[in-house]
All heavy atoms as TSV, in Angstrom:
chain	resi	resn	atom	element	x	y	z
A	1	MET	N	N	-7.544	13.690	-5.389
A	1	MET	CA	C	-7.613	13.201	-4.029
A	1	MET	C	C	-6.205	12.797	-3.589
A	1	MET	O	O	-5.520	12.055	-4.273
A	1	MET	CB	C	-8.554	11.997	-3.971
A	1	MET	CG	C	-8.523	11.295	-2.632
A	1	MET	SD	S	-9.753	9.993	-2.402
A	1	MET	CE	C	-9.473	8.925	-3.766
A	2	LYS	N	N	-5.768	13.292	-2.462
A	2	LYS	CA	C	-4.463	12.969	-1.923
A	2	LYS	C	C	-4.568	11.685	-1.101
A	2	LYS	O	O	-5.499	11.510	-0.314
A	2	LYS	CB	C	-3.970	14.108	-1.053
A	2	LYS	CG	C	-2.517	14.021	-0.724
A	2	LYS	CD	C	-2.024	15.325	-0.160
A	2	LYS	CE	C	-0.520	15.293	-0.106
A	2	LYS	NZ	N	0.030	16.533	0.365
A	3	LEU	N	N	-3.607	10.779	-1.298
A	3	LEU	CA	C	-3.583	9.502	-0.580
A	3	LEU	C	C	-2.310	9.380	0.236
A	3	LEU	O	O	-1.274	9.951	-0.105
A	3	LEU	CB	C	-3.664	8.334	-1.569
A	3	LEU	CG	C	-4.908	8.254	-2.437
A	3	LEU	CD1	C	-4.789	7.103	-3.419
A	3	LEU	CD2	C	-6.159	8.103	-1.587
A	4	TYR	N	N	-2.397	8.610	1.299
A	4	TYR	CA	C	-1.262	8.333	2.178
A	4	TYR	C	C	-1.105	6.827	2.282
A	4	TYR	O	O	-2.095	6.103	2.351
A	4	TYR	CB	C	-1.498	8.932	3.563
A	4	TYR	CG	C	-1.739	10.414	3.519
A	4	TYR	CD1	C	-3.024	10.924	3.389
A	4	TYR	CD2	C	-0.678	11.298	3.575
A	4	TYR	CE1	C	-3.245	12.291	3.325
A	4	TYR	CE2	C	-0.892	12.672	3.520
A	4	TYR	CZ	C	-2.176	13.152	3.397
A	4	TYR	OH	O	-2.392	14.502	3.328
A	5	THR	N	N	0.128	6.367	2.288
A	5	THR	CA	C	0.364	4.927	2.357
A	5	THR	C	C	1.347	4.589	3.462
A	5	THR	O	O	2.184	5.405	3.855
A	5	THR	CB	C	0.881	4.393	0.998
A	5	THR	OG1	O	0.937	2.986	1.042
A	5	THR	CG2	C	2.247	4.944	0.670
A	6	GLY	N	N	1.229	3.378	3.960
A	6	GLY	CA	C	2.151	2.877	4.961
A	6	GLY	C	C	2.408	1.400	4.719
A	6	GLY	O	O	1.546	0.688	4.201
A	7	ILE	N	N	3.603	0.969	5.072
A	7	ILE	CA	C	3.961	-0.447	4.918
A	7	ILE	C	C	4.576	-0.920	6.228
A	7	ILE	O	O	5.529	-0.329	6.729
A	7	ILE	CB	C	4.957	-0.664	3.761
A	7	ILE	CG1	C	4.354	-0.197	2.438
A	7	ILE	CG2	C	5.352	-2.135	3.677
A	7	ILE	CD1	C	5.283	-0.297	1.255
A	8	ASP	N	N	3.993	-1.984	6.783
A	8	ASP	CA	C	4.511	-2.629	7.984
A	8	ASP	C	C	5.330	-3.823	7.514
A	8	ASP	O	O	4.787	-4.820	7.052
A	8	ASP	CB	C	3.344	-3.066	8.872
A	8	ASP	CG	C	3.795	-3.617	10.210
A	8	ASP	OD1	O	4.992	-3.501	10.547
A	8	ASP	OD2	O	2.950	-4.185	10.925
A	9	LEU	N	N	6.647	-3.705	7.593
A	9	LEU	CA	C	7.560	-4.704	7.039
A	9	LEU	C	C	7.984	-5.714	8.107
A	9	LEU	O	O	8.437	-5.334	9.181
A	9	LEU	CB	C	8.793	-3.995	6.468
A	9	LEU	CG	C	9.830	-4.837	5.766
A	9	LEU	CD1	C	9.234	-5.525	4.548
A	9	LEU	CD2	C	11.005	-3.958	5.358
A	10	HIS	N	N	7.831	-6.992	7.783
A	10	HIS	CA	C	8.259	-8.092	8.644
A	10	HIS	C	C	9.327	-8.897	7.903
A	10	HIS	O	O	9.678	-8.591	6.774
A	10	HIS	CB	C	7.059	-8.977	8.998
A	10	HIS	CG	C	5.987	-8.242	9.743
A	10	HIS	ND1	N	5.963	-8.154	11.108
A	10	HIS	CD2	C	4.923	-7.541	9.296
A	10	HIS	CE1	C	4.918	-7.443	11.482
A	10	HIS	NE2	N	4.268	-7.050	10.393
A	11	SER	N	N	9.833	-9.942	8.522
A	11	SER	CA	C	10.938	-10.688	7.926
A	11	SER	C	C	10.561	-11.397	6.626
A	11	SER	O	O	11.375	-11.486	5.715
A	11	SER	CB	C	11.495	-11.709	8.916
A	11	SER	OG	O	10.486	-12.628	9.284
A	12	ASN	N	N	9.345	-11.908	6.511
A	12	ASN	CA	C	8.980	-12.615	5.283
A	12	ASN	C	C	7.672	-12.134	4.645
A	12	ASN	O	O	7.213	-12.713	3.669
A	12	ASN	CB	C	8.907	-14.119	5.517
A	12	ASN	CG	C	7.891	-14.483	6.581
A	12	ASN	OD1	O	7.288	-13.617	7.200
A	12	ASN	ND2	N	7.711	-15.759	6.799
A	13	ASN	N	N	7.048	-11.096	5.210
A	13	ASN	CA	C	5.850	-10.524	4.597
A	13	ASN	C	C	5.712	-9.067	4.998
A	13	ASN	O	O	6.483	-8.558	5.804
A	13	ASN	CB	C	4.594	-11.317	4.980
A	13	ASN	CG	C	4.313	-11.307	6.454
A	13	ASN	OD1	O	4.323	-10.267	7.100
A	13	ASN	ND2	N	4.054	-12.476	7.014
A	14	ASN	N	N	4.720	-8.406	4.413
A	14	ASN	CA	C	4.455	-7.014	4.747
A	14	ASN	C	C	2.960	-6.761	4.649
A	14	ASN	O	O	2.230	-7.519	4.019
A	14	ASN	CB	C	5.236	-6.060	3.838
A	14	ASN	CG	C	4.823	-6.166	2.392
A	14	ASN	OD1	O	3.749	-5.744	2.016
A	14	ASN	ND2	N	5.689	-6.745	1.565
A	15	TYR	N	N	2.514	-5.711	5.298
A	15	TYR	CA	C	1.120	-5.302	5.247
A	15	TYR	C	C	1.087	-3.864	4.756
A	15	TYR	O	O	1.743	-2.995	5.334
A	15	TYR	CB	C	0.469	-5.420	6.618
A	15	TYR	CG	C	-1.008	-5.120	6.594
A	15	TYR	CD1	C	-1.915	-6.112	6.234
A	15	TYR	CD2	C	-1.488	-3.861	6.890
A	15	TYR	CE1	C	-3.266	-5.846	6.186
A	15	TYR	CE2	C	-2.837	-3.582	6.840
A	15	TYR	CZ	C	-3.723	-4.584	6.491
A	15	TYR	OH	O	-5.069	-4.312	6.441
A	16	MET	N	N	0.374	-3.633	3.662
A	16	MET	CA	C	0.300	-2.300	3.077
A	16	MET	C	C	-1.092	-1.734	3.274
A	16	MET	O	O	-2.085	-2.458	3.188
A	16	MET	CB	C	0.583	-2.361	1.579
A	16	MET	CG	C	1.929	-2.909	1.246
A	16	MET	SD	S	2.295	-2.850	-0.521
A	16	MET	CE	C	0.932	-3.717	-1.226
A	17	GLY	N	N	-1.155	-0.447	3.522
A	17	GLY	CA	C	-2.429	0.232	3.636
A	17	GLY	C	C	-2.379	1.604	2.988
A	17	GLY	O	O	-1.346	2.267	3.008
A	18	ILE	N	N	-3.493	2.009	2.389
A	18	ILE	CA	C	-3.614	3.335	1.795
A	18	ILE	C	C	-4.899	3.953	2.327
A	18	ILE	O	O	-5.939	3.290	2.384
A	18	ILE	CB	C	-3.675	3.265	0.259
A	18	ILE	CG1	C	-2.402	2.632	-0.302
A	18	ILE	CG2	C	-3.879	4.657	-0.334
A	18	ILE	CD1	C	-2.430	2.426	-1.802
A	19	MET	N	N	-4.817	5.222	2.728
A	19	MET	CA	C	-6.013	5.934	3.171
A	19	MET	C	C	-6.070	7.291	2.489
A	19	MET	O	O	-5.052	7.829	2.051
A	19	MET	CB	C	-6.041	6.085	4.676
A	19	MET	CG	C	-4.971	6.916	5.273
A	19	MET	SD	S	-5.158	6.906	7.054
A	19	MET	CE	C	-4.026	8.176	7.490
A	20	ASP	N	N	-7.298	7.812	2.407
A	20	ASP	CA	C	-7.463	9.125	1.781
A	20	ASP	C	C	-7.256	10.237	2.804
A	20	ASP	O	O	-6.962	9.971	3.968
A	20	ASP	CB	C	-8.812	9.240	1.074
A	20	ASP	CG	C	-10.014	9.208	2.003
A	20	ASP	OD1	O	-9.846	9.335	3.243
A	20	ASP	OD2	O	-11.137	9.056	1.501
A	21	HIS	N	N	-7.417	11.481	2.370
A	21	HIS	CA	C	-7.154	12.634	3.240
A	21	HIS	C	C	-8.141	12.729	4.402
A	21	HIS	O	O	-7.889	13.452	5.358
A	21	HIS	CB	C	-7.175	13.926	2.413
A	21	HIS	CG	C	-8.502	14.236	1.810
A	21	HIS	ND1	N	-8.966	13.583	0.687
A	21	HIS	CD2	C	-9.451	15.104	2.173
A	21	HIS	CE1	C	-10.164	14.052	0.392
A	21	HIS	NE2	N	-10.480	14.988	1.273
A	22	ARG	N	N	-9.225	11.976	4.354
A	22	ARG	CA	C	-10.193	11.956	5.456
A	22	ARG	C	C	-9.953	10.801	6.427
A	22	ARG	O	O	-10.668	10.648	7.402
A	22	ARG	CB	C	-11.603	11.858	4.900
A	22	ARG	CG	C	-12.022	13.080	4.134
A	22	ARG	CD	C	-13.479	12.988	3.728
A	22	ARG	NE	N	-13.880	14.190	3.064
A	22	ARG	CZ	C	-14.315	14.242	1.811
A	22	ARG	NH1	N	-14.405	13.149	1.096
A	22	ARG	NH2	N	-14.660	15.391	1.292
A	23	GLY	N	N	-8.979	9.950	6.121
A	23	GLY	CA	C	-8.674	8.807	6.972
A	23	GLY	C	C	-9.439	7.553	6.615
A	23	GLY	O	O	-9.378	6.562	7.335
A	24	LYS	N	N	-10.152	7.563	5.491
A	24	LYS	CA	C	-10.910	6.395	5.051
A	24	LYS	C	C	-9.978	5.412	4.346
A	24	LYS	O	O	-9.190	5.793	3.477
A	24	LYS	CB	C	-12.019	6.822	4.097
A	24	LYS	CG	C	-12.859	5.672	3.611
A	24	LYS	CD	C	-13.946	6.141	2.666
A	24	LYS	CE	C	-14.697	4.933	2.135
A	24	LYS	NZ	N	-15.644	5.299	1.090
A	25	LYS	N	N	-10.079	4.128	4.729
A	25	LYS	CA	C	-9.250	3.094	4.121
A	25	LYS	C	C	-9.646	2.898	2.664
A	25	LYS	O	O	-10.802	2.683	2.346
A	25	LYS	CB	C	-9.390	1.781	4.888
A	25	LYS	CG	C	-8.541	0.672	4.329
A	25	LYS	CD	C	-8.474	-0.575	5.190
A	25	LYS	CE	C	-9.789	-1.085	5.633
A	25	LYS	NZ	N	-9.720	-2.399	6.269
A	26	VAL	N	N	-8.672	2.995	1.774
A	26	VAL	CA	C	-8.874	2.831	0.343
A	26	VAL	C	C	-8.380	1.456	-0.108
A	26	VAL	O	O	-8.947	0.846	-1.008
A	26	VAL	CB	C	-8.126	3.948	-0.427
A	26	VAL	CG1	C	-8.211	3.753	-1.919
A	26	VAL	CG2	C	-8.636	5.313	-0.029
A	27	PHE	N	N	-7.334	0.972	0.545
A	27	PHE	CA	C	-6.686	-0.276	0.119
A	27	PHE	C	C	-5.939	-0.868	1.307
A	27	PHE	O	O	-5.352	-0.138	2.105
A	27	PHE	CB	C	-5.685	0.042	-1.006
A	27	PHE	CG	C	-4.787	-1.090	-1.401
A	27	PHE	CD1	C	-5.208	-2.044	-2.295
A	27	PHE	CD2	C	-3.514	-1.192	-0.883
A	27	PHE	CE1	C	-4.381	-3.090	-2.671
A	27	PHE	CE2	C	-2.672	-2.222	-1.243
A	27	PHE	CZ	C	-3.110	-3.181	-2.147
A	28	SER	N	N	-5.955	-2.190	1.424
A	28	SER	CA	C	-5.104	-2.881	2.400
A	28	SER	C	C	-4.840	-4.290	1.889
A	28	SER	O	O	-5.709	-4.915	1.260
A	28	SER	CB	C	-5.752	-2.927	3.780
A	28	SER	OG	O	-6.947	-3.655	3.745
A	29	ARG	N	N	-3.636	-4.751	2.119
A	29	ARG	CA	C	-3.263	-6.081	1.643
A	29	ARG	C	C	-2.036	-6.591	2.376
A	29	ARG	O	O	-1.124	-5.839	2.687
A	29	ARG	CB	C	-2.953	-6.036	0.156
A	29	ARG	CG	C	-2.600	-7.419	-0.397
A	29	ARG	CD	C	-2.209	-7.384	-1.838
A	29	ARG	NE	N	-3.359	-7.020	-2.642
A	29	ARG	CZ	C	-3.305	-6.799	-3.943
A	29	ARG	NH1	N	-2.163	-6.890	-4.583
A	29	ARG	NH2	N	-4.370	-6.476	-4.624
A	30	LYS	N	N	-2.002	-7.893	2.602
A	30	LYS	CA	C	-0.822	-8.579	3.137
A	30	LYS	C	C	-0.121	-9.232	1.950
A	30	LYS	O	O	-0.757	-9.901	1.137
A	30	LYS	CB	C	-1.237	-9.633	4.154
A	30	LYS	CG	C	-0.070	-10.338	4.798
A	30	LYS	CD	C	-0.540	-11.311	5.851
A	30	LYS	CE	C	0.627	-12.024	6.487
A	30	LYS	NZ	N	0.173	-12.972	7.493
A	31	ASN	N	N	1.186	-9.002	1.823
A	31	ASN	CA	C	1.990	-9.519	0.709
A	31	ASN	C	C	3.221	-10.240	1.222
A	31	ASN	O	O	3.664	-10.010	2.347
A	31	ASN	CB	C	2.507	-8.373	-0.174
A	31	ASN	CG	C	1.471	-7.791	-1.068
A	31	ASN	OD1	O	0.722	-8.504	-1.706
A	31	ASN	ND2	N	1.414	-6.470	-1.112
A	32	THR	N	N	3.801	-11.046	0.350
A	32	THR	CA	C	5.137	-11.552	0.622
A	32	THR	C	C	6.109	-10.411	0.331
A	32	THR	O	O	5.764	-9.453	-0.350
A	32	THR	CB	C	5.481	-12.757	-0.274
A	32	THR	OG1	O	5.401	-12.350	-1.632
A	32	THR	CG2	C	4.533	-13.913	-0.028
A	33	ASN	N	N	7.309	-10.508	0.830
A	33	ASN	CA	C	8.317	-9.462	0.596
A	33	ASN	C	C	8.950	-9.644	-0.781
A	33	ASN	O	O	10.098	-10.034	-0.918
A	33	ASN	CB	C	9.383	-9.485	1.690
A	33	ASN	CG	C	8.882	-8.891	2.962
A	33	ASN	OD1	O	7.907	-8.149	2.974
A	33	ASN	ND2	N	9.511	-9.221	4.068
A	34	ASP	N	N	8.171	-9.346	-1.783
A	34	ASP	CA	C	8.607	-9.413	-3.170
A	34	ASP	C	C	8.374	-8.029	-3.771
A	34	ASP	O	O	7.228	-7.559	-3.831
A	34	ASP	CB	C	7.796	-10.473	-3.916
A	34	ASP	CG	C	8.097	-10.511	-5.397
A	34	ASP	OD1	O	9.253	-10.255	-5.784
A	34	ASP	OD2	O	7.162	-10.784	-6.172
A	35	SER	N	N	9.432	-7.379	-4.190
A	35	SER	CA	C	9.310	-5.993	-4.660
A	35	SER	C	C	8.357	-5.859	-5.843
A	35	SER	O	O	7.617	-4.879	-5.939
A	35	SER	CB	C	10.684	-5.424	-5.018
A	35	SER	OG	O	11.291	-6.186	-6.033
A	36	GLU	N	N	8.330	-6.828	-6.729
A	36	GLU	CA	C	7.420	-6.751	-7.873
A	36	GLU	C	C	5.964	-6.837	-7.425
A	36	GLU	O	O	5.099	-6.141	-7.974
A	36	GLU	CB	C	7.749	-7.837	-8.889
A	36	GLU	CG	C	9.043	-7.556	-9.628
A	36	GLU	CD	C	9.241	-8.472	-10.813
A	36	GLU	OE1	O	8.241	-8.933	-11.406
A	36	GLU	OE2	O	10.401	-8.717	-11.148
A	37	ALA	N	N	5.668	-7.660	-6.423
A	37	ALA	CA	C	4.301	-7.770	-5.909
A	37	ALA	C	C	3.868	-6.464	-5.251
A	37	ALA	O	O	2.725	-6.023	-5.411
A	37	ALA	CB	C	4.204	-8.923	-4.921
A	38	VAL	N	N	4.775	-5.817	-4.533
A	38	VAL	CA	C	4.468	-4.547	-3.879
A	38	VAL	C	C	4.194	-3.472	-4.927
A	38	VAL	O	O	3.195	-2.746	-4.856
A	38	VAL	CB	C	5.617	-4.115	-2.936
A	38	VAL	CG1	C	5.415	-2.696	-2.444
A	38	VAL	CG2	C	5.730	-5.081	-1.772
A	39	LEU	N	N	5.058	-3.364	-5.919
A	39	LEU	CA	C	4.877	-2.358	-6.972
A	39	LEU	C	C	3.597	-2.604	-7.762
A	39	LEU	O	O	2.883	-1.663	-8.114
A	39	LEU	CB	C	6.083	-2.350	-7.907
A	39	LEU	CG	C	7.380	-1.843	-7.289
A	39	LEU	CD1	C	8.540	-2.034	-8.271
A	39	LEU	CD2	C	7.256	-0.399	-6.871
A	40	GLU	N	N	3.283	-3.853	-8.041
A	40	GLU	CA	C	2.063	-4.194	-8.770
A	40	GLU	C	C	0.819	-3.810	-7.970
A	40	GLU	O	O	-0.143	-3.278	-8.521
A	40	GLU	CB	C	2.044	-5.686	-9.081
A	40	GLU	CG	C	0.840	-6.131	-9.866
A	40	GLU	CD	C	0.862	-7.625	-10.151
A	40	GLU	OE1	O	1.941	-8.166	-10.415
A	40	GLU	OE2	O	-0.222	-8.231	-10.091
A	41	ALA	N	N	0.847	-4.046	-6.667
A	41	ALA	CA	C	-0.292	-3.717	-5.816
A	41	ALA	C	C	-0.515	-2.211	-5.728
A	41	ALA	O	O	-1.659	-1.741	-5.667
A	41	ALA	CB	C	-0.091	-4.310	-4.431
A	42	LEU	N	N	0.557	-1.431	-5.718
A	42	LEU	CA	C	0.461	0.019	-5.574
A	42	LEU	C	C	0.270	0.759	-6.895
A	42	LEU	O	O	-0.077	1.936	-6.910
A	42	LEU	CB	C	1.701	0.566	-4.857
A	42	LEU	CG	C	1.902	0.105	-3.422
A	42	LEU	CD1	C	3.212	0.635	-2.879
A	42	LEU	CD2	C	0.736	0.509	-2.554
A	43	ALA	N	N	0.488	0.096	-8.018
A	43	ALA	CA	C	0.438	0.736	-9.334
A	43	ALA	C	C	-0.850	1.503	-9.612
A	43	ALA	O	O	-0.791	2.616	-10.139
A	43	ALA	CB	C	0.698	-0.291	-10.421
A	44	PRO	N	N	-2.029	0.975	-9.280
A	44	PRO	CA	C	-3.254	1.739	-9.575
A	44	PRO	C	C	-3.353	3.075	-8.839
A	44	PRO	O	O	-4.123	3.950	-9.231
A	44	PRO	CB	C	-4.377	0.811	-9.127
A	44	PRO	CG	C	-3.784	-0.548	-9.092
A	44	PRO	CD	C	-2.338	-0.341	-8.751
A	45	TYR	N	N	-2.588	3.247	-7.786
A	45	TYR	CA	C	-2.653	4.456	-6.953
A	45	TYR	C	C	-1.469	5.393	-7.183
A	45	TYR	O	O	-1.359	6.416	-6.539
A	45	TYR	CB	C	-2.712	4.063	-5.476
A	45	TYR	CG	C	-3.819	3.095	-5.187
A	45	TYR	CD1	C	-3.572	1.728	-5.109
A	45	TYR	CD2	C	-5.127	3.539	-5.029
A	45	TYR	CE1	C	-4.601	0.836	-4.860
A	45	TYR	CE2	C	-6.155	2.650	-4.793
A	45	TYR	CZ	C	-5.884	1.296	-4.710
A	45	TYR	OH	O	-6.915	0.422	-4.475
A	46	GLN	N	N	-0.590	5.068	-8.103
A	46	GLN	CA	C	0.657	5.797	-8.307
A	46	GLN	C	C	0.435	7.285	-8.579
A	46	GLN	O	O	1.134	8.131	-8.017
A	46	GLN	CB	C	1.439	5.181	-9.451
A	46	GLN	CG	C	2.755	5.847	-9.704
A	46	GLN	CD	C	3.546	5.152	-10.801
A	46	GLN	OE1	O	3.103	4.173	-11.372
A	46	GLN	NE2	N	4.718	5.663	-11.079
A	47	ASP	N	N	-0.514	7.635	-9.397
A	47	ASP	CA	C	-0.716	9.039	-9.752
A	47	ASP	C	C	-1.296	9.863	-8.601
A	47	ASP	O	O	-1.146	11.083	-8.574
A	47	ASP	CB	C	-1.634	9.155	-10.958
A	47	ASP	CG	C	-0.966	8.628	-12.218
A	47	ASP	OD1	O	0.280	8.598	-12.281
A	47	ASP	OD2	O	-1.701	8.230	-13.147
A	48	ALA	N	N	-1.942	9.223	-7.646
A	48	ALA	CA	C	-2.569	9.943	-6.541
A	48	ALA	C	C	-1.649	10.135	-5.349
A	48	ALA	O	O	-1.957	10.902	-4.458
A	48	ALA	CB	C	-3.831	9.212	-6.097
A	49	MET	N	N	-0.514	9.445	-5.313
A	49	MET	CA	C	0.357	9.531	-4.133
A	49	MET	C	C	1.432	10.559	-4.316
A	49	MET	O	O	1.925	10.890	-5.279
A	49	MET	CB	C	0.971	8.169	-3.835
A	49	MET	CG	C	-0.041	7.234	-3.255
A	49	MET	SD	S	0.716	5.775	-2.566
A	49	MET	CE	C	0.272	4.570	-3.772
């Protein structure tokens, strides 16, 4: 399954979303702007992106 991701970056936080090829939301989360938190959140989807 092919996935698409987007990140809306703000000054102190970000909002990440992942959807499948049909446009169905697979994942969404608001995070602080910490690179380790972003990578940890996206890790389960790494092979599909």
